[in-house]
C-alpha positions in Angstrom: 47.8 95.0 61.6 49.7 91.7 61.7 48.9 88.7 59.5 49.8 85.1 60.1 49.5 82.4 57.5 50.1 78.8 58.9 50.2 75.6 56.8 48.1 77.1 54.0 47.0 74.5 51.5 44.9 75.0 48.3 43.9 72.1 46.1 41.8 71.8 43.0 40.9 68.2 42.9 44.1 66.2 42.8 46.2 69.2 41.9 47.8 71.0 44.9 48.4 74.6 44.0 49.7 75.7 47.4 51.2 73.3 49.9 52.0 74.0 53.5 52.8 77.7 53.1 53.5 79.7 56.3 54.7 83.3 56.8 54.0 86.2 59.2 53.7 89.9 58.6 54.2 92.5 61.3 52.1 95.6 61.6 53.3 98.2 59.0 55.6 95.6 57.3 55.8 94.9 53.5 56.3 91.3 52.5 56.8 89.9 49.0 56.0 86.6 47.4 58.1 85.8 44.3 58.4 82.9 41.9 57.9 81.9 38.3 54.4 81.7 36.7 52.5 78.8 38.3 54.5 78.8 41.5 51.3 79.5 43.5 52.1 83.0 44.7 48.9 84.6 43.4 46.8 81.7 44.7 48.2 82.4 48.2 46.7 85.9 48.0 43.4 84.7 46.7 43.2 82.1 49.5 43.9 84.8 52.1 41.0 86.9 50.9 38.6 84.0 50.2 38.8 83.9 46.4 40.5 80.5 46.3 39.4 77.3 48.1 41.5 76.8 51.3 41.7 73.1 52.1 44.0 73.4 55.0 45.8 75.9 57.2 45.0 78.9 59.4 44.9 82.6 58.6 45.0 85.0 61.5 44.7 88.8 61.8 46.2 90.3 64.9 46.4 86.8 66.4 42.7 86.0 65.9 41.5 83.4 63.3 40.1 85.2 60.2 37.0 84.4 58.2 37.7 85.7 54.6 34.7 86.9 52.6 32.7 88.7 55.1 32.2 92.5 55.7 34.3 92.5 58.8 37.2 90.9 56.9 36.8 93.4 54.0 37.1 96.3 56.3 40.5 95.1 57.4 41.9 93.5 54.2 41.6 94.6 50.6 43.2 93.4 47.4 44.5 95.2 44.3 44.6 93.0 41.2 47.0 92.8 38.3 44.8 94.1 35.5 43.1 97.3 36.5 40.9 97.3 33.4 39.5 93.9 34.2 39.0 94.7 37.9 37.0 97.9 37.3 33.3 97.7 36.3 33.1 98.9 32.6 29.6 100.4 33.1 30.2 102.3 36.3 31.8 105.7 36.7 34.7 106.1 39.1 32.3 107.9 41.4 30.0 104.9 41.6 32.8 102.4 42.0 34.2 104.4 45.0 30.7 105.0 46.5 29.7 101.4 46.3 31.9 100.0 49.1 31.0 103.0 51.3 27.3 102.2 50.8 27.8 98.4 51.4 29.5 99.1 54.7 27.2 102.0 55.7 30.0 104.6 55.8 29.1 108.2 55.4 26.1 109.9 53.9 25.6 112.7 51.4 28.3 115.4 51.6 30.4 113.2 53.9 30.5 110.3 51.4 31.3 112.7 48.6 34.1 114.2 50.6 35.5 110.7 51.2 35.5 110.0 47.4 37.2 113.3 46.6 39.8 112.6 49.3 40.4 109.1 48.0 41.1 110.3 44.5 43.4 113.1 45.8 45.4 110.6 47.8 46.2 108.6 44.6 47.0 111.7 42.6 43.8 112.0 40.6 41.7 115.2 40.2 38.0 115.3 41.2 37.2 115.6 37.4 38.0 111.9 37.1 35.0 111.0 39.3 32.5 110.8 36.4 34.7 109.0 33.9 34.4 105.3 32.9 37.3 102.9 33.0 37.8 103.0 29.2 38.3 106.8 29.4 41.3 106.4 31.7 44.9 105.4 31.0 46.3 102.2 32.5 48.1 104.1 35.3 44.9 106.1 36.1 42.9 102.9 36.2 45.3 101.3 38.7 45.2 104.5 40.8 41.4 104.1 40.9 41.7 100.5 41.9 44.1 101.5 44.7 41.7 104.3 45.8 38.8 101.8 45.9 40.8 99.4 48.0 41.8 102.1 50.4 38.5 104.0 50.8 37.4 101.6 53.6 40.7 102.4 55.3 41.9 98.8 55.7 45.2 98.3 57.5 46.3 95.5 55.2 46.6 95.5 51.4 47.2 92.4 49.2 48.9 93.4 45.9 48.8 90.9 43.1 51.3 92.1 40.5 49.9 95.6 40.7 52.2 97.1 38.1 53.0 94.3 35.7 50.3 95.5 33.2 51.7 99.0 33.1 54.4 100.7 31.1 57.8 100.9 32.8 57.6 104.7 33.5 54.1 104.3 34.9 55.2 101.3 37.0 57.6 103.5 38.9 54.9 106.1 39.6 52.5 103.5 41.0 55.2 101.8 43.1 56.2 105.2 44.6 52.6 106.0 45.3 52.1 102.6 47.1 55.2 103.2 49.2 54.1 106.7 50.1 50.6 105.5 51.1 52.1 102.7 53.2 54.2 105.1 55.1 51.5 107.7 55.5 48.8 105.2 56.6 51.2 102.7 58.3 49.8 100.0 56.1 50.9 96.4 55.9 51.5 95.0 52.4 51.7 91.5 51.0 52.8 91.8 47.4 53.1 89.2 44.7 55.5 89.8 41.8 57.7 88.0 39.3 59.9 91.1 39.2 62.7 90.8 41.8 63.7 94.5 41.4 60.1 95.6 42.2 60.0 93.4 45.3 63.3 94.6 46.6 62.2 98.2 46.1 58.9 97.9 47.9 59.2 95.0 50.3 61.4 94.5 53.4 61.2 90.7 53.4 60.2 88.1 50.9 59.5 84.5 50.3 60.5 82.6 47.2 57.9 80.1 46.0 58.4 77.0 43.7 55.7 74.5 42.9 53.4 75.7 45.5 55.9 75.7 48.4 58.1 78.3 50.0 61.8 77.3 49.4 63.5 80.4 51.0 62.6 83.4 53.1 65.0 86.3 53.3 65.4 90.0 53.7 65.2 92.1 50.6 68.6 93.6 51.4 70.1 90.1 51.3 68.4 89.4 47.9 69.8 92.7 46.5 73.3 91.8 47.7 72.8 88.2 46.3 73.1 86.6 49.7 70.8 83.7 49.0 70.8 80.0 49.9 68.6 78.2 47.5 69.6 77.2 43.9 66.1 78.1 42.7 66.5 81.7 44.0 69.7 81.9 42.2 68.0 80.7 39.0 65.3 83.4 39.4 68.0 86.1 39.8 69.9 84.9 36.7 66.7 85.0 34.7 65.3 88.2 36.0 65.1 90.9 33.3 66.6 94.1 34.6 67.4 92.9 38.1 70.2 95.0 39.5 72.4 94.5 42.6 71.4 97.2 45.1 67.9 97.6 43.7 66.6 97.8 47.3 66.0 101.4 48.3 66.5 102.8 44.8 
């Protein structure tokens, strides 16, 4: 599914968090948004899915204007948040968390719904035994896998990923990133991913936009970033400051 964001603006009173942001995503493409803390990148994702007040601009899915927040939109677009512990209900089992979106959208009944839950867990590398555990009984990596399973159980063609690995240990980060890439290829998903980690973005995304103070200052291919073929001074500053960024990170 394609996504088009045109002239997006988000303001909180007199403070403009996102100003005139535009980008397009082709079906099956992965696109990254990078920038320092406070650059507006996460706010862009929240505005796309209706969690931040949009004061201007247009969002379109497959060329048609989108209305974030409704059931129809949720069937097509889901978001995975940064902190899997905060995004999972502490008093619900994994089984209930995965069953809830199916019930809300009237998908499956009885054995069919149960089979969908087991399949969703299997796709993210979790055994069926995890179904009846609570979030506090899972590791950070397992919690994020549950969050991914919950986002994918409605089979949306587009995922919004807000720093999906930044709260995880380095070894677990790699596992989750590889899982996301495998799922994207298997399901032909489209991704928009926010990250402050340039190495993560060049690994998972084909193109990216660099944000500074609520605006996009440069859009380029990840291969160009990996080879340091950049135009804007701010992008060069990010590269110099990036912890662990390596030339040639794309595709590794």
